[in-house]
C-alpha positions as CSV (number, residue, x, y, z in Angstrom):
1,X,120.8,-206.2,45.8
2,X,118.0,-208.4,47.3
3,X,116.0,-210.8,45.2
4,X,112.6,-211.5,46.5
5,X,109.7,-212.8,44.3
6,X,111.9,-212.2,41.3
7,X,112.3,-208.5,41.8
8,X,115.7,-207.1,42.4
9,X,116.2,-204.2,44.9
10,X,112.7,-204.2,46.4
11,X,110.4,-207.1,47.1
12,X,107.6,-208.2,49.4
13,X,107.4,-211.2,51.7
14,X,104.1,-211.8,53.5
15,X,103.2,-208.1,53.2
16,X,106.6,-206.7,54.4
17,X,108.6,-204.5,52.1
18,X,112.3,-205.2,51.9
19,X,115.0,-203.1,50.5
20,X,118.4,-204.0,49.1
21,X,121.3,-204.9,51.4
22,X,121.8,-207.0,54.5
23,X,119.1,-205.3,56.5
24,X,116.6,-206.1,53.7
25,X,117.7,-209.7,53.6
26,X,117.3,-210.0,57.4
27,X,113.8,-208.5,57.2
28,X,112.8,-210.9,54.4
29,X,114.1,-213.8,56.4
30,X,112.2,-212.6,59.6
31,X,109.1,-212.1,57.5
32,X,109.5,-215.6,56.1
33,X,109.7,-217.0,59.6
34,X,106.6,-215.1,60.6
35,X,104.8,-216.5,57.5
36,X,105.9,-220.0,58.5
37,X,104.5,-219.5,62.0
38,X,101.3,-218.3,60.5
39,X,100.9,-221.4,58.3
40,X,101.7,-223.6,61.3
41,X,99.1,-221.7,63.4
42,X,96.5,-222.3,60.7
43,X,97.2,-226.0,60.7
44,X,96.9,-226.2,64.5
45,X,93.7,-224.1,64.4
46,X,92.1,-226.6,62.0
47,X,93.2,-229.6,64.1
48,X,91.8,-228.0,67.3
49,X,88.5,-227.2,65.5
50,X,88.4,-230.8,64.3
51,X,89.0,-232.2,67.8
52,X,86.3,-229.9,69.1
53,X,83.8,-231.2,66.5
54,X,84.8,-234.8,67.4
55,X,84.3,-234.2,71.1
56,X,80.8,-232.7,70.4
57,X,79.9,-235.6,68.2
58,X,81.0,-238.2,70.9
59,X,79.2,-236.2,73.6
60,X,76.0,-236.1,71.4
61,X,76.3,-239.9,70.8
62,X,76.7,-240.6,74.5
63,X,73.7,-238.5,75.3
64,X,71.6,-240.3,72.7
65,X,72.6,-243.7,74.2
66,X,71.9,-242.4,77.7
67,X,68.6,-240.9,76.8
68,X,67.5,-244.0,75.0
69,X,68.5,-246.3,77.8
70,X,66.9,-243.9,80.4
71,X,63.5,-244.8,79.0
72,X,64.0,-248.5,79.3
73,X,63.1,-250.7,82.2
74,X,65.7,-252.9,83.9
75,X,64.7,-256.5,84.0
76,X,66.2,-259.8,85.3
77,X,67.9,-261.9,82.6
78,X,66.6,-265.3,81.6
79,X,69.7,-267.0,82.9
80,X,69.9,-265.0,86.1
81,X,69.2,-267.1,89.2
82,X,69.5,-264.2,91.6
83,X,66.8,-262.1,90.1
84,X,69.2,-259.2,89.6
85,X,68.1,-256.5,87.2
86,X,71.0,-257.1,84.7
87,X,69.2,-256.3,81.4
88,X,67.5,-253.3,79.8
89,X,64.2,-254.2,78.1
90,X,64.6,-252.8,74.7
91,X,61.5,-254.4,73.1
92,X,59.9,-250.9,73.0
93,X,62.6,-249.6,70.7
94,X,61.9,-249.7,66.9
95,X,64.5,-250.7,64.4
96,X,64.9,-247.1,63.1
97,X,65.9,-245.9,66.6
98,X,68.4,-248.8,67.0
99,X,69.9,-248.2,63.6
100,X,70.2,-244.5,64.2
101,X,72.1,-245.2,67.4
102,X,74.3,-247.8,65.6
103,X,75.0,-245.2,62.9
104,X,76.0,-242.6,65.5
105,X,78.3,-245.1,67.2
106,X,79.9,-245.9,63.8
107,X,80.4,-242.2,63.1
108,X,82.5,-241.8,66.3
109,X,84.6,-244.9,65.7
110,X,82.6,-247.3,67.9
111,X,81.2,-250.6,66.5
112,X,77.6,-249.9,65.8
113,X,77.0,-253.4,64.5
114,X,78.3,-254.9,67.8
115,X,75.8,-252.7,69.6
116,X,73.0,-254.1,67.5
117,X,74.3,-257.6,67.9
118,X,74.3,-257.2,71.7
119,X,70.6,-257.0,71.6
120,X,69.3,-260.4,72.4
121,X,65.6,-261.3,72.8
122,X,64.7,-257.6,72.9
123,X,67.2,-256.9,75.8
124,X,70.6,-255.3,76.3
125,X,72.9,-256.4,79.0
126,X,73.5,-253.6,81.5
127,X,77.2,-254.5,81.5
128,X,77.3,-254.1,77.6
129,X,75.7,-250.6,77.8
130,X,78.0,-249.7,80.7
131,X,81.0,-250.8,78.6
132,X,79.7,-248.8,75.7
133,X,79.3,-245.7,77.7
134,X,82.8,-246.2,79.3
135,X,84.2,-246.6,75.8
136,X,82.7,-243.2,74.8
137,X,84.0,-241.7,78.0
138,X,87.5,-243.0,77.2
139,X,87.4,-241.5,73.7
140,X,86.4,-238.2,75.2
141,X,89.2,-238.4,77.7
142,X,91.8,-239.3,75.0
143,X,90.6,-236.3,72.8
144,X,90.8,-234.0,75.8
145,X,94.3,-235.0,76.6
146,X,95.3,-234.7,73.0
147,X,93.7,-231.2,72.8
148,X,95.5,-230.0,75.9
149,X,98.8,-231.0,74.4
150,X,97.9,-229.2,71.2
151,X,96.9,-226.1,73.1
152,X,100.3,-226.0,74.9
153,X,102.1,-226.4,71.6
154,X,99.8,-223.8,70.0
155,X,100.6,-221.3,72.8
156,X,104.3,-221.9,72.3
157,X,104.0,-221.3,68.6
158,X,102.1,-218.1,69.2
159,X,104.8,-216.9,71.6
160,X,107.5,-217.7,69.0
161,X,105.5,-215.8,66.4
162,X,105.2,-212.9,68.7
163,X,108.9,-212.9,69.3
164,X,109.7,-213.1,65.6
165,X,107.3,-210.1,65.0
166,X,109.0,-208.1,67.7
167,X,112.4,-208.9,66.2
168,X,111.2,-207.9,62.7
169,X,109.7,-204.7,64.1
170,X,113.0,-203.9,65.9
171,X,115.0,-204.5,62.7
172,X,112.6,-202.2,60.7
173,X,112.8,-199.5,63.4
174,X,116.6,-199.7,63.4
175,X,116.7,-199.5,59.6
176,X,114.3,-196.5,59.7
177,X,116.5,-194.8,62.3
178,X,119.6,-195.4,60.1
179,X,117.8,-194.0,57.1
180,X,116.6,-190.9,59.0
181,X,120.3,-190.3,60.2
182,X,121.5,-190.5,56.6
183,X,118.8,-188.1,55.5
184,X,119.7,-185.7,58.3
185,X,123.4,-185.9,57.4
186,X,122.7,-185.2,53.8
187,X,120.6,-182.1,54.7
188,X,122.9,-180.7,56.9
């Protein structure tokens, strides 16, 4: 007799009905495997959704920095003898805009305070902004690589679940055929 969920003879595992005997135990085990795959799939789905949200947040932060910088003029630095345009004139930016950018950077794991500290005499070094944008690009690339690996593992998990469901279906079909043969033999 099979014991599933404290009931002897008949029980349910993840919506599958099992009967007593070896076949019922095999079905219960197969249903348990499918349920385990389902819980792993749920975890992967949440992780993938989280990664997608992080990518969107990083992209939004990068766009905010780019849009803010796009409105600034490039100027020569005070210590630049060559007259190269190696600074952004940020004197037109108010503190609310700068603090909002710093908060966005903090939210994606970048150092917002360092961004604010890099502002000297109302100017940002072009190289500092380039490094900041490169850092955001690197974060996006790392998340994309991580997401690709998760998607490969997710697909393998889905394939394994499909195989377990097919095996469970085959066991149930075999059990049904056996039961039908027994009923036919009893009738006739």
